[in-house]
C-alpha positions in Angstrom: 83.3 98.8 89.1 83.1 102.3 90.9 86.3 104.7 91.1 87.8 102.9 94.0 88.2 99.4 91.9 89.7 101.7 89.4 92.3 103.8 92.1 93.4 100.5 93.5 94.0 98.8 90.0 95.8 101.5 88.6 97.9 101.7 91.9 98.4 98.0 92.6 100.3 98.2 88.8 102.0 101.1 89.9 103.4 99.7 92.6 104.0 96.8 91.5 106.1 98.2 89.1 108.2 100.2 91.5 108.9 97.3 93.6 110.2 95.4 91.3 112.3 98.3 89.7 113.4 98.7 93.0 114.7 95.9 94.9 114.6 93.7 92.0 118.8 93.1 92.1 118.2 91.6 95.5 115.9 88.3 95.8 115.3 88.2 99.4 114.4 92.2 99.6 112.0 91.4 96.8 110.2 88.7 98.3 110.2 90.8 101.8 108.9 93.9 99.6 106.6 92.2 97.3 105.3 91.1 100.2 104.6 93.6 102.3 103.5 95.7 99.5 101.2 93.5 98.3 99.4 93.5 101.9 99.7 97.2 101.5 97.5 97.0 98.6 95.0 94.4 99.9 94.7 97.0 103.1 94.2 99.9 100.2 91.3 98.8 98.8 90.0 97.0 101.7 89.7 100.4 104.1 88.5 101.8 100.6 85.9 99.8 100.6 84.9 98.9 103.8 86.8 101.6 106.4 88.8 98.3 108.3 92.3 97.3 107.9 91.5 93.6 109.2 94.0 92.3 112.2 94.3 89.5 109.5 96.6 91.7 107.3 98.0 93.5 109.7 99.2 91.4 112.4 101.5 89.5 110.5 102.8 92.3 109.1 104.7 93.0 112.0 106.2 89.3 112.3 107.2 89.7 108.4 109.0 93.3 110.0 110.7 91.4 112.3 111.4 87.7 110.6 113.6 90.8 107.6 115.7 91.9 110.0 116.0 88.7 111.8 117.5 87.0 108.7 119.0 89.9 107.5 116.9 90.3 104.0 115.2 93.3 105.3 116.3 96.6 103.3 116.2 99.4 105.6 116.5 97.9 109.3 120.1 96.4 109.7 122.0 97.3 112.5 120.6 96.1 116.5 120.9 99.7 117.1 118.3 100.5 114.4 116.1 98.1 115.2 116.1 99.1 118.6 115.2 102.7 117.4 112.9 101.1 115.0 111.0 99.5 117.7 111.0 102.1 120.1 109.6 104.2 117.5 107.1 102.0 116.2 105.5 101.5 120.0 105.7 105.0 121.0 104.4 106.9 117.9 101.3 104.8 117.3 100.9 104.4 121.4 100.9 108.8 121.6 98.4 108.8 118.6 96.1 106.4 119.9 96.3 108.8 123.8 95.9 111.4 121.3 93.1 110.6 119.6 91.1 109.4 123.4 90.0 113.1 123.8 88.0 113.0 120.5 86.0 109.5 120.9 86.2 106.1 119.4 87.1 105.9 116.0 89.0 109.1 115.8 92.0 106.8 114.7 91.2 103.3 114.1 93.4 100.7 115.7 94.4 98.8 112.2 95.8 102.5 111.2 97.9 102.0 115.0 99.0 98.4 113.7 99.9 98.8 110.2 101.9 101.7 111.9 104.3 99.3 114.1 104.7 97.5 111.1 105.9 100.1 109.1 108.3 101.2 112.3 109.8 97.8 112.2 110.1 97.5 108.9 111.2 100.9 107.4 112.7 102.2 110.6 111.7 105.0 112.6 112.8 107.7 110.3 110.9 106.6 107.5 108.1 106.0 109.6 108.1 109.4 110.6 108.3 110.2 107.3 105.3 108.1 106.1 103.0 109.2 109.0 103.9 113.0 108.0 103.3 112.2 104.6 100.2 110.5 104.6 98.4 113.5 107.0 99.7 116.2 104.2 97.8 113.7 101.4 95.1 113.6 103.5 94.9 117.4 104.2 95.3 118.0 101.2 92.4 115.8 100.0 90.2 116.0 102.4 90.5 119.8 101.4 89.9 119.3 98.2 86.6 117.3 98.7 85.3 119.8 101.4 85.9 122.8 99.2 84.0 120.6 96.0 81.0 119.7 98.6 81.8 116.3 97.8 82.3 115.8 101.5 81.0 118.0 105.1 83.1 118.4 107.9 81.3 115.6 109.3 82.0 113.1 107.2 83.8 110.1 107.9 87.0 110.0 105.9 89.1 106.3 106.5 93.0 107.6 107.3 94.3 104.0 106.0 94.3 105.0 102.8 96.5 107.9 103.3 98.7 106.2 105.7 99.4 103.5 103.3 100.5 106.0 100.0 103.0 107.2 103.0 104.3 103.9 103.6 104.4 103.2 100.1 105.8 106.6 99.0 109.0 106.0 101.9 109.4 102.1 100.9 109.7 102.8 97.2 110.5 106.2 96.4 112.7 107.7 98.9 116.7 107.4 98.7 117.9 104.0 100.9 119.1 105.1 104.1 
């Protein structure tokens, strides 16, 4: 057992408590967000350990977001126009990040990160997708800077972005006021 195991267990416990506290009043929302959060915790652990966000988890989350909208059980995107904005952001933002990463070579941004962003956009909405992305990037910057300054990593070290993106997503889903 190393620091990653401890981090995943503590983070998992905290987010499951926060999920029930925020969405416990509506069983349909609790199921949707509970499944989504469970998948995010699993992705968090997988990316920390294997540097991978597998399609077997990321792709069904896109379907979950669409089913949540279709059944009215999603807590963030309610109206068709909100879904249109969410879908546009869920397509254009990952596509833009992919295009921006091309000059930096293969691996500059993971395909799993991009697929996860699609589900975040569809489930949480366009604005929350941006909040999750920016907060994840800021958290990554602070942590990576701290690790570089303390010489735990170098500027050439690989640091998976998925855990930071997941942290930003969890913050948006569990801590921000509802729209």
